[in-house]
N, C-alpha and C positions, 0 to 999 in steps of 0.2 A: 504494499499500500504506499503510495506517494502522498505525503502530507504537506500542506501549506500551513505554517503556524502564523497566525495573525495575533500579535501580542507575544512579546518575548521577555516577560518578567519572570518572577519566581515560578508561576504555574506553567508558563510556556517552556521554561527550561526543564522542569520536572517531566512534562509530557515528552519533550525531546529525548531525554535520557531513557525513559521507559519505552517509548516507541522504537528507538534504535535498538534497544536490548531485545525487543520482540521481533526484530527483523524488518521493520518498516524504514522508509527513507524520508528524510525531511528535505523537500526540494525548494522551499521558500520560507524565509523567516522575516517577518515584518515587525518593526517597532517604530517608535517616534522618530528615530534617526534616519530611517529609510522608507518612510511612509509613501513616498512617491513611486516606490517599486510595486505598490499594490495595484497592478494593472491586469487587465483581462488576459493579456499574453502570458504574464508570469503565473497567474492563477491556474491557467489551463495546463500547466505542467504537472499539476497535482490531481490525484483522484478525489481528494476531500480536503476541506479546510477546517481547522480547529481554531476558534476565536475566543481569546480571553483578554479583553482590553478594558476600556473605560466606557461608562454609559453614553457620553457625548459622541463617541466614534462608532459605537456598535452598529447603529442603523446603516451608516455608510459602508461598513465592512461587509455586512450581510448582503446589502444590495449589490455590491461589487461582485460577490460570489454568484448571486442569482444571474447577473448580466453575463458572467463568464460560463454559466452552466455547470458550476462546481458545487457539489453538496457541501453544506456548512453545518458544523457543530458549534453552537455558541454557549459559553458559560458566563458571559458578562452579565452582571446584575445592575439594578438601578434604573432600567429603562422599560419596565414591564407595561407601562401605560401605552406603549407603542406596539405591543405584541400582536394585537388584532390587525394592525396595519401591515406588519411584517408577514403575518399569515396570508393576508390578501395578496401581497406582492408575490409571495412564494407561489401561490396558486396561479397568478397571472403569468409568471415566468415559467411555469411548470417546473419549479425547482424542488430542492430537497433541503429541509431545514429542521434541525434538531436543537431544541432548547431545553435546558434544565437549570434551575437556580442552584442545584447541587448535584454533582455526578457520582457521589458516593453511593454504592449499593446499600450500605448500612443506613444512610440518611433516608433513602427512598423507602426502605422497610419502615423506618421511623415515621415518615409521611403517612404510610398506610396505617400504622398503629395509631397515629394521631387522629386520623379520620374516624377510625372505628371507635376509639374512646369518646370522641366528640358525639357520635351517634348515641352512645349510652348516656352521656351527660345531658343531652337535650331535655330529658324529662326529670332532671335533678337541679332545679333552680337554686337550691340551697348552697351550691358550690359557686364561688367566685372563680374566675379564670384569669390568669395572668401568665405572660411569657417573658422569658429572659434570654438574651443572646449576648455572648461575649466573644470578642475577636481582638486580634492584635491591632495596634494603633495605625498600621499601614492601610487597614481597610477603611475606605472613606465613606462608603454608603452606609446609612443606618435608617431603619433596621436592615438587616441583611436580606438578600433575596430568599435565603432559606427560611428566615423567620416570617417573611411575608407569605410564602407558600404554606407554612404551618398555620398561619392566621387564617388564610383563605380556606384551609381544610376544616378549621374549627367553625368559621362563620357559615360554611356550607352545610353544616349539620346541627349547629346550636342556634336555634331560631331567635334567641334573645340577644345574640350578638350581631350588631348591624355593621360595624366598621372598627378597624384597628386604629390605635393611636400610639405614637412613639413616646409615651410618658406615662407615669402612674395616673390612674383614674379610678374613682369609685362609682362612676356612672354605669348603670346596669347594661346599657346597650353597647358600651364601648369595650373593646378588647385591648388592654394595655400591653405594649411590648417595651420592655426595658432593655436598652442597648448600652453595653459597656465596652470601652476600648482600652485595653490594658497591654503594656509592652510584653512581648514574648510569652503569650498565653495560648493555650490550646483552644481551638474553636468549639464553643459549646452552645447548644440550644436546649432550652428546658421549658416545658409546659406545666404549669402548676394549677391544680384544682384545690381550692381551700374552703373549708366549712368550719363551723364551730365544733363539730364532732371529730373530723379527721381531715387529712390532706392526702392527695394523690399527686405524684410527680412522674413524668416521663422525661428522659434526658438522653441526648447524644453528645459524645465528646470525640472530636477528631484528633487523632494522634500525629498525623502527618498529611502532607498534600498528596501522597501517593494514591490514596483511595479515590480522590477526585480525579487525578490525572488518568488513572487506570480506567475509570468509568467513561471519561471523555474519549479515550482511545477505543474502547469497546463500542461506544456510540458511533464513532467514525467508521469502524468496520461494518456496523450494522446498517448504516444509512446508504451506503454505496448501492446504486441501482434502484433506489426507491424514489418516489415522487410524493411531495406533500409535507405537512408540518407534523413533527413527532416530538415525544418526550420520553422520559424514563419509564413511565407506565407502559408505553407501547413496547419498548424493548424488553422490559422485565416481565411483562404479562400480568401486571397488577390490575 
């Protein structure tokens, strides 16, 4: 598999290391210093593109791949309000687009567990619900894309929660997400259900970037030859 890496930060470098070890070839590496090389001609050297950049550049990166006819796997977060627009563009270009806020298989099992627990808690209004996410100080967006996915999973099943808010709140219709940025810390996501009688907590802690990078490579292998917009639930069969 020939891969174009769009974004060559810590995640891009981890993907490169793991992909090469698996026998894949990196044919294009794009970062801010050579962004002018993100051309149709260069992209067409690849079987698939993997994109981990910044929210303000994600849309253009994805569109460039659609125009080149190259499947793209994106892990950039902080731009989800444009997801429907990207899905429509993918359809119009007859492209292939894979997006996940988190490529870890463990996190996606956590997403499924979160949705199931939310279904059970819909009929238990005595429990307050609050989320917490902790990341290193280099992560600029808050809340994380993973936290937003978790929040959407809860709101999709707990009817009393109408929207999330990125601060503490006692308002019954709001779902608080507490974001913390701490140097050199493991990425952590936790959902707390609290009542006067007891508390329930579910939590995921990421020990390294390799889980995310491995999932992105797996998604790249999976999407080649397909058409449409996909996510981890499609690949994992959840």
